C-alpha positions as CSV (number, residue, x, y, z in Angstrom):
1,M,47.0,55.8,86.3
2,F,43.7,57.6,87.0
3,K,42.3,56.4,90.4
4,N,38.5,56.5,90.6
5,S,38.2,59.5,88.5
6,P,34.5,60.3,87.6
7,T,35.6,62.7,84.9
8,V,37.5,60.0,83.0
9,D,34.5,57.6,83.4
10,R,32.2,60.2,81.8
11,I,34.6,61.1,78.9
12,A,35.9,57.6,78.1
13,T,33.2,55.5,76.4
14,H,35.6,53.3,74.5
15,I,39.2,52.4,75.3
16,L,42.0,51.3,72.9
17,A,44.6,49.8,75.2
18,F,48.1,49.1,74.1
19,E,49.0,46.1,76.3
20,G,52.4,44.3,76.7
21,E,53.9,42.3,73.8
22,S,52.5,44.8,71.3
23,K,48.9,43.7,71.8
24,V,46.1,46.2,71.1
25,T,42.8,45.7,73.0
26,F,39.5,47.5,72.2
27,F,37.2,47.8,75.2
28,D,33.7,49.1,74.9
29,G,33.0,50.7,78.3
30,N,34.2,53.4,80.7
31,F,37.6,53.4,82.5
32,S,36.3,51.9,85.8
33,E,34.8,48.9,83.9
34,Y,38.0,48.5,81.9
35,E,40.1,48.4,85.1
36,E,37.7,45.8,86.6
37,W,37.8,43.7,83.4
38,R,41.6,43.9,83.3
39,K,41.9,42.7,86.9
40,Q,39.6,39.7,86.1
41,T,41.5,38.9,82.9
42,F,45.1,39.3,84.0
43,G,44.7,38.7,87.7
44,D,47.4,40.0,90.0
45,A,49.6,40.9,87.1
46,A,47.2,43.7,86.1
47,T,48.0,45.8,89.2
48,R,51.8,45.2,89.3
49,P,53.9,47.5,87.1
50,H,56.3,45.7,84.8
51,R,59.3,46.9,82.9
52,I,59.1,47.0,79.1
53,T,61.8,45.0,77.3
54,Y,62.9,46.0,73.9
55,R,64.4,43.9,71.2
56,K,68.1,44.8,70.5
57,L,68.7,46.8,67.3
58,T,70.8,45.1,64.6
59,R,72.4,46.4,61.5
């Protein structure tokens, strides 16, 4: 991820985040505010990377 990047904060005024479980979240604010909101919303799980699981393909 982008760690404390002032350039990203100036460019990103809105964020469309594709979270786990195919959930799309719209956030109105810069990247630093989004990271802070995400930590408050998801707690410790927001900072830990997790593996994506896919559904098995069937014919």
